[in-house]
C-alpha positions as CSV (number, residue, x, y, z in Angstrom):
1,X,89.7,184.8,-8.0
2,X,90.8,185.5,-4.5
3,X,89.2,182.3,-3.3
4,X,91.2,180.4,-5.9
5,X,94.4,182.0,-4.9
6,X,93.8,181.2,-1.2
7,X,93.0,177.6,-2.0
8,X,96.1,177.3,-4.1
9,X,98.2,178.7,-1.3
10,X,96.7,176.3,1.2
11,X,97.3,173.4,-1.1
12,X,100.9,174.4,-1.7
13,X,101.4,174.8,2.0
14,X,100.4,171.2,2.7
15,X,103.6,169.4,3.6
16,X,104.7,166.0,2.2
17,X,104.4,164.4,5.6
18,X,100.8,165.7,6.1
19,X,99.7,164.2,2.8
20,X,101.4,160.9,3.5
21,X,102.7,160.6,0.0
22,X,106.4,161.0,-0.7
23,X,107.2,161.5,-4.4
24,X,110.7,160.3,-5.1
25,X,111.2,163.1,-7.6
26,X,111.0,165.5,-4.7
27,X,114.1,163.8,-3.3
28,X,116.1,164.0,-6.5
29,X,115.0,161.0,-8.5
30,X,115.1,161.7,-12.3
31,X,113.4,158.6,-13.7
32,X,115.4,158.9,-16.9
33,X,116.8,155.4,-17.0
34,X,120.4,156.8,-16.8
35,X,120.7,158.5,-13.4
36,X,121.1,156.1,-10.5
37,X,117.9,156.8,-8.5
38,X,118.1,154.4,-5.6
39,X,119.8,157.0,-3.3
40,X,116.8,159.3,-3.9
41,X,114.3,156.4,-3.4
42,X,116.0,155.4,-0.1
43,X,116.0,159.1,1.0
44,X,112.2,159.2,0.4
45,X,111.7,156.0,2.4
46,X,113.8,157.4,5.3
47,X,111.8,160.6,5.3
48,X,108.5,158.7,5.4
49,X,109.8,156.5,8.3
50,X,110.8,159.7,10.2
51,X,107.2,160.8,9.9
52,X,105.7,157.5,11.0
53,X,105.3,155.9,7.6
54,X,103.5,156.6,4.4
55,X,103.5,155.9,0.6
56,X,106.7,156.3,-1.3
57,X,105.5,157.0,-4.8
58,X,107.4,156.5,-8.1
59,X,105.5,158.3,-10.9
60,X,105.9,157.2,-14.5
61,X,109.5,156.9,-15.6
62,X,112.4,154.5,-15.6
63,X,114.4,154.5,-12.4
64,X,117.8,153.0,-12.6
65,X,118.4,151.4,-9.2
66,X,120.6,149.5,-6.9
67,X,119.4,148.2,-3.5
68,X,116.2,149.8,-2.1
69,X,115.7,149.2,1.6
70,X,112.1,148.8,2.4
71,X,111.1,149.8,6.0
72,X,108.1,149.4,8.4
73,X,104.9,151.2,7.6
74,X,106.0,152.0,4.0
75,X,104.0,151.4,0.8
76,X,106.4,151.5,-2.1
77,X,104.0,152.4,-4.9
78,X,104.9,151.8,-8.5
79,X,102.6,154.0,-10.6
80,X,101.4,152.8,-14.0
81,X,104.2,153.6,-16.5
82,X,106.9,153.3,-13.8
83,X,109.8,150.9,-14.2
84,X,112.5,150.1,-11.6
85,X,115.4,149.0,-13.7
86,X,118.1,146.9,-11.9
87,X,121.5,148.5,-12.3
88,X,124.5,146.6,-13.8
89,X,127.4,145.2,-11.8
90,X,129.6,148.0,-12.9
91,X,127.8,150.6,-10.8
92,X,128.4,148.7,-7.5
93,X,125.0,149.9,-6.5
94,X,123.9,146.8,-4.4
95,X,124.3,146.3,-0.7
96,X,126.7,143.7,0.5
97,X,125.1,140.5,1.5
98,X,125.0,140.1,5.2
99,X,127.2,137.8,7.3
100,X,125.1,134.7,7.9
101,X,127.1,133.2,10.8
102,X,125.0,130.0,10.8
103,X,124.7,127.0,8.6
104,X,125.1,128.2,5.0
105,X,125.8,124.7,3.8
106,X,122.2,123.6,4.6
107,X,120.5,125.6,1.9
108,X,121.3,127.3,-1.4
109,X,123.0,130.7,-1.2
110,X,119.9,132.4,-2.6
111,X,118.1,131.4,0.6
112,X,120.9,132.5,2.8
113,X,121.7,136.1,1.8
114,X,119.2,138.8,1.2
115,X,120.7,142.3,1.3
116,X,122.3,142.0,-2.1
117,X,118.9,142.4,-3.7
118,X,117.2,145.1,-5.7
119,X,114.4,145.6,-3.0
120,X,114.9,144.0,0.4
121,X,113.7,144.2,4.0
122,X,114.5,142.4,7.1
123,X,112.6,142.4,10.4
124,X,110.1,145.0,9.2
125,X,106.3,145.2,9.8
126,X,103.5,146.5,7.7
127,X,105.4,146.8,4.4
128,X,104.0,146.7,0.9
129,X,104.9,147.0,-2.8
130,X,101.9,148.0,-4.9
131,X,100.8,149.6,-8.1
132,X,100.7,148.7,-11.8
133,X,104.4,149.5,-12.6
134,X,107.2,147.1,-13.4
135,X,110.4,145.8,-11.8
136,X,112.9,144.9,-14.6
137,X,115.8,142.9,-13.2
138,X,118.0,143.5,-16.3
139,X,121.2,144.0,-14.2
140,X,120.5,141.1,-11.8
141,X,122.4,137.8,-11.9
142,X,120.6,134.4,-12.5
143,X,123.5,132.5,-10.9
144,X,123.1,130.8,-7.5
145,X,126.7,131.3,-6.2
146,X,125.9,133.8,-3.5
147,X,128.4,134.2,-0.7
148,X,128.8,136.5,2.3
149,X,130.3,139.8,1.2
150,X,128.4,139.6,-2.1
151,X,131.1,138.0,-4.1
152,X,129.8,136.1,-7.1
153,X,132.2,134.7,-9.7
154,X,134.7,137.4,-8.8
155,X,132.2,140.3,-9.1
156,X,131.5,142.5,-6.1
157,X,128.3,144.5,-6.0
158,X,126.2,142.1,-7.9
159,X,122.4,142.2,-7.5
160,X,120.9,138.8,-7.0
161,X,117.1,138.9,-6.4
162,X,114.4,141.3,-7.4
163,X,112.5,141.3,-4.0
164,X,113.9,139.6,-0.9
165,X,112.0,139.8,2.4
166,X,113.1,138.1,5.6
167,X,111.3,137.9,8.9
168,X,108.7,140.5,8.0
169,X,105.1,140.7,9.2
170,X,102.0,142.0,7.5
171,X,103.4,142.1,4.0
172,X,101.4,143.0,0.9
173,X,102.6,142.6,-2.7
174,X,100.0,143.6,-5.2
175,X,99.4,144.4,-8.9
176,X,102.9,145.0,-10.2
177,X,105.0,143.1,-12.8
178,X,108.4,141.5,-12.5
179,X,110.4,140.9,-15.6
180,X,113.7,138.8,-15.5
181,X,113.9,138.8,-11.7
182,X,117.3,137.3,-11.2
183,X,117.8,134.2,-9.1
184,X,114.4,134.8,-7.5
185,X,111.8,137.3,-8.6
186,X,110.3,137.2,-5.1
187,X,111.7,135.4,-2.0
188,X,110.0,135.6,1.4
189,X,111.6,133.8,4.3
190,X,110.2,133.7,7.8
191,X,107.4,136.1,7.0
192,X,103.8,135.8,8.2
193,X,100.4,137.4,7.7
194,X,101.1,138.2,4.1
195,X,99.2,138.7,0.9
196,X,100.5,138.3,-2.7
197,X,97.8,139.3,-5.2
198,X,97.5,140.0,-8.9
199,X,101.2,139.8,-9.7
200,X,102.6,139.1,-13.1
201,X,106.0,137.5,-13.2
202,X,107.9,136.7,-16.4
203,X,111.4,135.6,-15.3
204,X,114.4,133.5,-16.0
205,X,114.7,131.6,-12.7
206,X,112.3,131.0,-9.8
207,X,109.1,133.1,-9.7
208,X,107.9,133.1,-6.1
209,X,109.7,131.3,-3.3
210,X,107.9,131.1,0.1
211,X,110.3,129.8,2.8
212,X,109.5,129.1,6.4
213,X,106.4,131.3,6.2
214,X,102.9,131.0,7.7
215,X,99.5,132.6,7.3
216,X,99.8,133.7,3.7
217,X,97.6,133.9,0.7
218,X,98.7,133.9,-3.0
219,X,95.9,134.7,-5.5
220,X,95.3,135.8,-9.1
221,X,98.9,135.7,-10.1
222,X,100.5,134.9,-13.5
223,X,103.9,133.3,-13.2
224,X,106.0,132.4,-16.2
225,X,109.3,130.5,-15.5
226,X,110.7,128.6,-18.4
227,X,113.9,127.4,-16.6
228,X,112.9,126.9,-13.0
229,X,110.1,126.7,-10.5
230,X,107.1,129.1,-10.8
231,X,105.7,129.0,-7.3
232,X,107.7,127.0,-4.7
233,X,107.2,126.6,-1.0
234,X,110.4,125.7,1.0
235,X,111.3,125.0,4.6
236,X,115.1,125.6,4.7
237,X,117.6,126.1,7.5
238,X,117.9,129.8,6.7
239,X,116.5,130.8,10.1
240,X,119.2,128.6,11.7
241,X,116.5,126.1,12.9
242,X,113.9,124.0,11.2
243,X,110.7,126.0,10.7
244,X,107.5,124.8,9.1
245,X,106.0,126.5,6.1
246,X,102.3,126.3,7.0
247,X,98.9,127.7,6.6
248,X,99.5,128.8,2.9
249,X,96.5,129.2,0.5
250,X,97.2,129.5,-3.2
251,X,94.3,130.0,-5.7
252,X,93.4,131.3,-9.1
253,X,96.9,131.4,-10.5
254,X,98.3,130.7,-14.0
255,X,101.6,128.9,-14.3
256,X,103.5,128.7,-17.6
257,X,106.8,127.8,-19.1
258,X,107.0,130.1,-22.2
259,X,110.2,131.7,-23.3
260,X,111.1,134.5,-21.0
261,X,109.5,137.8,-22.1
262,X,106.9,136.2,-24.3
263,X,104.2,136.1,-21.6
264,X,104.5,139.9,-21.4
265,X,104.7,140.6,-25.1
266,X,101.8,138.3,-25.8
267,X,103.7,136.0,-28.3
268,X,103.6,133.0,-25.9
269,X,106.6,131.1,-27.4
270,X,107.1,127.6,-25.9
271,X,110.6,127.2,-24.5
272,X,112.7,124.1,-25.1
273,X,113.8,122.9,-21.6
274,X,115.6,119.7,-20.4
275,X,115.4,120.4,-16.6
276,X,112.2,121.9,-15.3
277,X,109.8,124.6,-16.2
278,X,107.0,126.2,-14.3
279,X,105.4,123.9,-11.7
280,X,104.1,124.3,-8.2
281,X,106.5,122.7,-5.8
282,X,107.1,121.9,-2.1
283,X,110.8,121.5,-1.6
284,X,113.5,120.6,-2.0
285,X,114.8,122.4,1.1
286,X,112.5,120.8,3.7
287,X,114.1,120.8,7.2
288,X,110.9,121.9,8.9
289,X,108.3,120.7,6.4
290,X,104.9,121.7,5.2
291,X,101.5,121.7,6.9
292,X,98.1,122.9,5.9
293,X,98.8,123.9,2.3
294,X,96.0,124.5,-0.2
295,X,96.3,124.9,-4.0
296,X,93.1,125.4,-6.0
297,X,91.5,126.7,-9.2
298,X,94.8,127.1,-11.2
299,X,96.1,126.4,-14.7
300,X,99.4,125.2,-16.0
301,X,100.6,125.5,-19.6
302,X,103.9,124.3,-21.0
303,X,105.1,123.5,-17.5
304,X,105.9,120.7,-15.2
305,X,103.1,119.9,-12.9
306,X,102.8,119.4,-9.1
307,X,105.9,118.3,-7.1
308,X,105.7,117.6,-3.4
309,X,109.1,116.7,-2.0
310,X,110.0,116.2,1.6
311,X,113.6,115.0,1.8
312,X,115.3,116.8,4.8
313,X,113.8,115.1,7.8
314,X,110.7,117.4,8.0
315,X,107.0,116.6,7.8
316,X,104.6,117.0,4.9
317,X,100.9,116.8,6.0
318,X,97.5,118.2,5.3
319,X,98.0,119.1,1.7
320,X,94.9,119.7,-0.5
321,X,94.9,120.3,-4.2
322,X,91.7,120.8,-6.3
323,X,90.5,122.0,-9.6
324,X,93.7,122.1,-11.7
325,X,93.9,122.2,-15.5
326,X,97.2,121.4,-17.3
327,X,98.3,121.4,-21.0
328,X,101.7,120.3,-22.4
329,X,103.1,118.8,-19.2
330,X,106.8,118.5,-18.9
331,X,108.1,115.3,-17.4
332,X,105.3,114.6,-14.9
333,X,101.8,115.8,-13.8
334,X,101.9,114.8,-10.1
335,X,104.9,113.8,-8.0
336,X,104.8,113.0,-4.3
337,X,107.9,111.7,-2.6
338,X,109.9,111.5,0.6
339,X,113.7,110.9,0.8
340,X,116.7,110.9,3.0
341,X,118.9,113.6,1.6
342,X,118.9,115.0,5.2
343,X,120.7,118.3,4.5
344,X,120.8,119.5,8.0
345,X,122.5,119.0,11.4
346,X,123.9,115.5,11.8
347,X,122.4,115.1,15.2
348,X,118.8,115.2,13.9
349,X,117.7,111.5,13.6
350,X,114.1,111.7,12.5
351,X,113.0,110.5,9.0
352,X,111.2,112.5,6.5
353,X,107.4,111.8,6.6
354,X,104.3,112.6,4.6
355,X,100.7,111.9,5.3
356,X,97.1,113.2,4.5
357,X,97.5,114.5,1.0
358,X,94.4,114.9,-1.2
359,X,94.5,115.7,-4.9
360,X,91.2,115.9,-6.8
361,X,89.7,117.3,-10.0
362,X,92.8,117.4,-12.2
363,X,92.7,117.4,-16.0
364,X,95.9,117.3,-18.1
365,X,96.7,116.7,-21.8
366,X,99.9,116.3,-23.8
367,X,101.7,114.8,-20.8
368,X,105.3,113.7,-21.2
369,X,105.3,109.9,-20.9
370,X,108.6,109.8,-19.0
371,X,106.6,109.7,-15.8
372,X,103.2,108.7,-14.5
373,X,101.7,110.0,-11.4
374,X,104.4,109.1,-8.8
375,X,103.9,108.5,-5.1
376,X,107.0,107.1,-3.4
377,X,108.0,106.9,0.2
378,X,110.9,105.4,2.1
379,X,111.2,101.6,2.6
380,X,110.9,101.9,6.4
381,X,108.7,105.0,6.5
382,X,105.9,104.8,4.0
383,X,103.8,107.8,2.9
384,X,100.4,107.5,4.6
385,X,97.0,108.4,3.5
386,X,97.0,109.8,0.0
387,X,93.7,110.4,-1.9
388,X,93.6,110.8,-5.7
389,X,90.2,111.4,-7.0
390,X,88.6,112.4,-10.3
391,X,91.9,112.8,-12.3
392,X,92.1,112.6,-16.1
393,X,95.4,112.5,-17.8
394,X,96.3,112.1,-21.5
395,X,99.9,110.9,-22.1
396,X,102.0,110.8,-25.2
397,X,102.7,107.1,-24.8
398,X,105.6,105.1,-26.1
399,X,106.7,103.2,-23.0
400,X,108.4,99.8,-23.5
401,X,107.0,96.5,-22.2
402,X,110.0,95.6,-20.1
403,X,109.7,98.8,-18.0
404,X,107.2,97.0,-15.7
405,X,110.0,95.1,-14.1
406,X,112.4,98.0,-13.9
407,X,114.1,98.5,-10.5
408,X,113.0,102.1,-10.1
409,X,115.5,104.2,-8.3
410,X,115.0,104.4,-4.5
411,X,115.0,108.1,-3.4
412,X,117.4,107.6,-0.5
413,X,119.8,110.6,-0.6
414,X,119.5,111.3,-4.3
415,X,118.3,114.6,-5.5
416,X,114.5,114.1,-5.8
417,X,113.9,114.8,-9.5
418,X,112.2,112.2,-11.6
419,X,114.3,113.0,-14.6
420,X,117.2,111.3,-13.0
421,X,115.2,108.1,-12.2
422,X,114.0,107.8,-15.8
423,X,110.9,106.1,-17.1
424,X,108.4,104.9,-14.5
425,X,107.2,101.2,-14.6
426,X,103.6,102.4,-15.1
427,X,102.3,105.0,-17.6
428,X,99.4,106.2,-15.4
429,X,100.2,105.7,-11.7
430,X,103.3,104.3,-9.9
431,X,103.2,104.0,-6.1
432,X,105.8,102.5,-3.8
433,X,106.2,102.4,0.0
434,X,102.7,103.8,0.6
435,X,100.1,102.9,3.2
436,X,96.6,104.1,2.6
437,X,96.6,105.0,-1.0
438,X,93.0,105.6,-2.2
439,X,92.7,106.3,-5.9
440,X,89.2,106.7,-7.4
441,X,87.9,107.8,-10.8
442,X,91.2,107.8,-12.7
443,X,91.0,108.2,-16.5
444,X,94.2,107.6,-18.4
445,X,94.8,107.7,-22.2
446,X,97.7,107.8,-24.6
447,X,98.3,109.1,-28.1
448,X,100.6,106.2,-29.3
449,X,100.8,102.7,-27.9
450,X,102.3,102.3,-24.4
451,X,103.2,98.8,-23.3
452,X,103.4,99.6,-19.6
453,X,100.6,98.8,-17.2
454,X,98.3,101.7,-16.3
455,X,99.0,101.2,-12.6
456,X,102.0,99.6,-10.8
457,X,101.9,99.2,-7.0
458,X,105.0,98.1,-5.1
459,X,105.0,97.7,-1.3
460,X,101.6,99.3,-1.0
461,X,99.3,98.3,1.8
462,X,95.8,99.1,3.2
463,X,94.8,100.8,-0.1
464,X,92.1,100.8,-2.6
465,X,92.0,101.4,-6.4
466,X,88.6,101.9,-8.0
467,X,87.1,103.0,-11.3
468,X,90.2,103.2,-13.4
469,X,89.4,103.8,-17.0
470,X,92.6,103.2,-18.9
471,X,93.6,101.4,-22.1
472,X,96.3,98.7,-22.1
473,X,98.0,96.9,-25.0
474,X,97.3,93.2,-25.7
475,X,99.0,91.0,-23.1
476,X,99.5,93.9,-20.6
477,X,97.7,94.0,-17.3
478,X,96.0,97.2,-16.3
479,X,97.1,96.9,-12.6
480,X,100.3,95.1,-11.5
481,X,101.3,94.7,-7.9
482,X,104.5,93.7,-6.2
483,X,104.9,92.9,-2.4
484,X,101.5,94.5,-1.6
485,X,99.1,93.7,1.2
486,X,95.3,94.4,1.6
487,X,94.9,96.3,-1.7
488,X,91.3,96.4,-2.9
489,X,90.8,96.7,-6.7
490,X,87.4,97.4,-8.1
491,X,86.0,98.7,-11.4
492,X,82.4,99.8,-11.5
């Protein structure tokens, strides 16, 4: 009995700092979904920082919250049964967006301002958000009208993004769920040495935006975005200079476009969209560009497919995609393009470029017949060295015969979305302004007659097309070429 009392006294005497765990309830958080708990959460973070760091733990409960300021050496741990609930505008609980003082016109507002977010950090090291709890962005806005001073449509104090991290190092995001995450569920800008693992995101705008980052892995994530991009890499001017997004590896992810909330509740209701849903994307902000990017072993359901867009005078090179399965593909399965939107300083004179892109082992069914695979460069700056291998696509069909002679829209300074260019001249593969296109083992099919060729090449040189298994209607050629040079066609 005495031993028990002594041990109890010793345990009670252990300070919060000695244990390294800072329970937000010890700092006044109620977790009742009514009391504004972000002041208590921030107080726990500051106490941990004063002690050199530690884990700030939110036990089960619902924590109504405005801006939470994540700091170096802090693990914000969301216990199972915990929900951080984004506060409404009326509570004025979000920090004002910072003064950018640079070039806000070169990227969307969501990529420019960070402090008006539910959870944010800037210039911090060794930060993490972990645990099997949830972030519910109910009070966040979906709009992308951010301005300095946090004024959005006349409302001051609006929360914009669920998680916003800028110029942080050694970041870990693991195991938690984000529901309706605002403009971006997660945005990371200028961060390096980071890990995103086992996240579940079911949201009404972008899922994960990775901007001007390097040395990052994203794995085992489920991302549902019925009205915007699921997992998107960008290279904006948000750091006031062009910065490459590079050395990024993405693997074992599920990307979907179900109605928001139905991934989480298990009903999986397909959403009707007319813009974009799901998809893995590079762009459109692309001032620096993309280098050494890998996507592998991932699935897409009721979503758009792969979009690689370099349109702001940057580079796009050493991109590898492999082992991808898609069903119910919205608009296009694979899209690779360069353009000359050139949203950046006028004195920059270089042209956007792309080279060394390899895509292999892709299977897709129920593909929208609006677009084939698209690979389009600039007239005086072709895309170079693209390998497409072992790709099997089943389209809905229905294309008209006269589309083969369509003057497909040049990218130029247009927004690079195939929807605005309309039907492609081919139903399987359309390539223009490309040098070194090597397509092998392509299998195309359609559910109803399509009177376009399977492959159309326009201004394509030094290329090879082999082993294309694709039906064509009577009187329609399988492969049609315009203005091409040294293109080798073979069927084995």
